C-alpha distance (Angstrom), angle and dihedral (degrees) to the residues before:
residue distance angle dihedral
M1 . . .
T2 3.80 . .
L3 3.79 116.9 .
Y4 3.86 112.1 -147.2
R5 3.84 126.5 -151.8
I6 3.81 123.2 -165.9
R7 3.75 118.5 -153.9
E8 3.78 130.4 178.6
V9 3.88 105.8 -126.6
D10 3.81 135.6 -166.4
G11 3.68 110.9 -104.6
H12 3.81 89.6 -163.3
D13 3.77 88.5 68.2
D14 3.93 107.2 96.6
D15 3.85 90.5 -144.2
V16 3.74 93.1 51.5
A17 3.75 90.1 42.1
D18 3.77 90.0 53.7
I19 3.92 91.5 51.2
L20 3.77 90.9 50.2
T21 3.65 93.0 49.1
E22 3.69 92.4 50.1
L23 3.80 92.3 48.5
H24 3.68 89.2 51.5
R25 3.60 95.2 50.5
L26 3.88 89.2 49.7
T27 3.80 94.1 49.5
F28 3.82 102.6 33.3
F29 3.87 100.9 27.8
S30 3.82 102.5 -170.5
G31 3.72 96.3 -32.8
A32 3.93 97.5 101.8
P33 3.80 134.2 24.1
I34 3.74 117.9 -101.5
P35 3.86 107.8 -102.5
Q36 3.70 126.4 -127.7
F37 3.74 101.6 -96.5
D38 3.67 94.7 -165.3
W39 3.78 91.6 67.9
G40 3.68 122.9 75.9
H41 3.79 129.8 -9.7
W42 3.81 125.4 -44.9
W43 3.71 135.5 -170.4
L44 3.84 135.7 -165.0
A45 3.78 126.9 -154.3
Y46 3.67 113.7 -149.9
G47 3.93 127.2 -157.9
G48 3.82 98.3 -156.4
A49 3.86 103.9 -43.7
T50 3.73 95.0 -26.4
P51 3.91 122.9 96.3
V52 3.85 106.8 -127.2
A53 3.83 103.7 164.5
F54 3.71 141.3 16.5
A55 3.84 140.3 -173.2
G56 3.75 139.4 -173.7
V57 3.80 142.3 -158.9
I58 3.86 126.9 -167.4
P59 3.81 129.3 179.7
S60 3.75 109.1 -79.5
T61 3.82 116.5 -109.9
H62 3.81 91.0 -167.7
V63 3.79 106.4 44.1
R64 3.82 121.4 47.3
N65 3.75 119.8 -116.4
A66 3.79 92.6 2.2
G67 3.77 141.0 116.9
Y68 3.83 120.4 -127.5
F69 3.85 113.7 -138.3
C70 3.73 92.8 -141.2
R71 3.81 105.3 174.8
V72 3.80 143.9 7.7
G73 3.81 127.8 172.8
V74 3.80 130.9 176.5
L75 3.83 121.4 -174.0
Q76 3.71 110.9 -116.0
P77 3.89 99.2 -112.9
H78 3.80 89.0 54.3
R79 3.77 99.3 49.3
G80 3.85 118.0 112.5
H81 3.79 93.3 45.2
C82 3.75 97.4 98.7
L83 3.82 93.0 -108.1
Q84 3.80 93.9 139.3
L85 3.82 89.6 51.2
R86 3.78 91.9 50.0
L87 3.82 91.6 47.1
M88 3.85 90.1 50.8
R89 3.82 89.5 53.8
A90 3.82 91.2 51.0
M91 3.74 90.3 48.7
E92 3.92 93.4 47.1
A93 3.90 89.6 50.4
R94 3.83 89.7 52.4
G95 3.90 89.8 47.8
R96 3.85 89.3 56.2
C97 3.83 89.5 49.6
N98 3.79 88.2 51.9
G99 3.83 89.3 50.9
W100 3.80 95.8 -114.4
R101 3.79 117.3 155.2
R102 3.82 95.2 -152.0
V103 3.74 147.6 4.0
V104 3.74 121.0 -130.1
S105 3.80 131.6 -169.9
D106 3.77 143.8 155.0
T107 3.81 138.5 -136.8
T108 3.84 129.2 -163.9
A109 3.85 119.6 -164.8
N110 3.79 94.3 -18.4
V111 3.85 113.5 121.2
P112 3.78 97.6 175.0
S113 3.87 92.7 55.7
A114 3.78 91.8 43.2
N115 3.88 89.2 53.5
N116 3.85 89.2 48.7
F117 3.86 90.1 53.2
I118 3.76 89.0 51.7
R119 3.88 91.4 46.8
A120 3.86 88.8 48.9
G121 3.84 92.7 54.7
Y122 3.79 99.2 -103.5
R123 3.85 120.6 146.4
M124 3.67 128.2 -149.8
F125 3.91 116.4 -114.0
R126 3.76 136.4 172.5
P127 3.85 111.9 -123.1
S128 3.74 117.0 -139.8
V129 3.79 87.2 -121.1
P130 3.79 111.9 30.3
W131 3.87 110.9 -144.6
A132 3.79 103.0 -166.8
F133 3.80 139.0 42.7
P134 3.82 126.5 -37.3
D135 3.77 91.2 -105.0
T136 3.80 98.0 46.6
L137 3.68 120.6 125.1
Y138 3.86 115.8 -139.8
W139 3.75 120.3 -145.5
Q140 3.89 131.9 -166.0
K141 3.77 137.3 179.3
D142 3.69 129.7 -173.3
I143 3.75 108.1 -130.9
A144 3.77 104.3 169.0
E145 3.70 115.6 124.2
P146 3.80 112.8 -105.1
S147 3.78 114.0 -101.6
T148 3.81 114.3 -101.9
H149 3.78 88.4 -153.5
G150 3.90 116.1 91.1
T151 3.81 120.0 -128.8
H152 3.79 93.0 -148.6
S153 3.82 121.5 78.8
K154 3.70 116.5 -115.3
R155 3.72 115.5 -106.8
R156 3.84 121.2 -146.8
């Protein structure tokens, strides 16, 4: 059984960017443009010493005070080990550290990813200005830490 480790990585580092680029090519082929890895936050999942998955989040340009989960890819032999869910949890933790209130994303014709959004507690929503294709599904999850201050007055 392979043990997996998830690590936040520096997309400005040329070696890291090369690994992210290669994983992107192996998981998306030519189906999506290669992101700018020097923007936002990026993670690698390792199976032993080998990178086998990646994910990234950037500040949303469409939703106020939110991160946009812009990419996730898992190499075929490593699918089914909850790596996307684990990468999503790491990304949400970073979003909370950034002070974001929610994370948004989208999927188009990708049932496994849509199911992972559901498993991770995301809900579908309709943005006021859709940013993708007509058949795109939009996802959001509130990630702000619950307030420790009560909303009710204390009775004595």
